[in-house]
C-alpha positions in Angstrom: 132.4 87.2 70.5 133.1 90.9 70.1 130.9 90.9 67.0 127.9 89.6 69.1 128.6 92.2 71.8 128.5 95.0 69.2 125.4 93.6 67.5 123.5 93.4 70.8 124.7 96.8 72.1 123.5 98.8 69.0 119.8 98.5 69.9 120.6 99.2 73.6 122.5 102.4 72.7 119.6 103.4 70.5 117.1 103.0 73.3 119.3 104.9 75.8 119.9 107.8 73.4 116.2 108.0 72.7 115.6 107.9 76.4 118.0 110.8 76.9 116.6 113.0 74.2 112.9 112.1 74.8 112.6 111.3 78.5 108.8 112.0 78.7 108.1 109.6 75.8 110.4 106.9 77.1 108.8 107.1 80.6 105.3 106.6 79.1 106.3 104.0 76.5 104.0 101.1 77.0 102.1 102.7 79.8 99.9 105.3 78.1 96.9 102.9 78.0 96.8 103.1 81.8 95.8 106.8 81.9 92.7 108.5 80.6 94.5 111.8 80.0 98.1 112.7 79.6 99.9 112.3 83.0 102.2 115.0 84.4 105.8 113.8 84.8 107.9 115.6 87.4 111.1 117.3 86.5 113.0 115.1 88.9 111.8 112.0 87.1 113.0 113.5 83.8 116.3 114.5 85.3 116.7 111.0 86.8 116.0 109.4 83.4 118.6 111.5 81.7 121.2 110.9 84.3 120.5 107.1 84.3 120.7 107.0 80.5 124.1 108.8 80.4 125.5 106.7 83.2 124.4 103.5 81.5 125.9 104.6 78.1 129.2 105.3 79.8 129.1 102.0 81.8 128.3 99.9 78.7 131.0 101.7 76.7 133.6 101.0 79.3 132.5 97.3 79.4 132.8 97.1 75.6 136.2 98.8 75.4 137.5 96.6 78.2 136.3 93.5 76.5 138.4 94.4 73.5 141.6 94.5 75.6 140.9 91.4 77.8 
């Protein structure tokens, strides 16, 4: 069971880390075709994406660590 949790969490961590370091790219991923020119992303949206990524990384890490002990 723990092996499956780790296997499924690795891609999730990769996406969250990418989303933290490249918030503009992650916000536009899969949506670029909708715009004729490069859209302007607000600083608050970038800040929210970074905060949400870090919070999710911390939450998932806590869940995984607690699953080892329970």
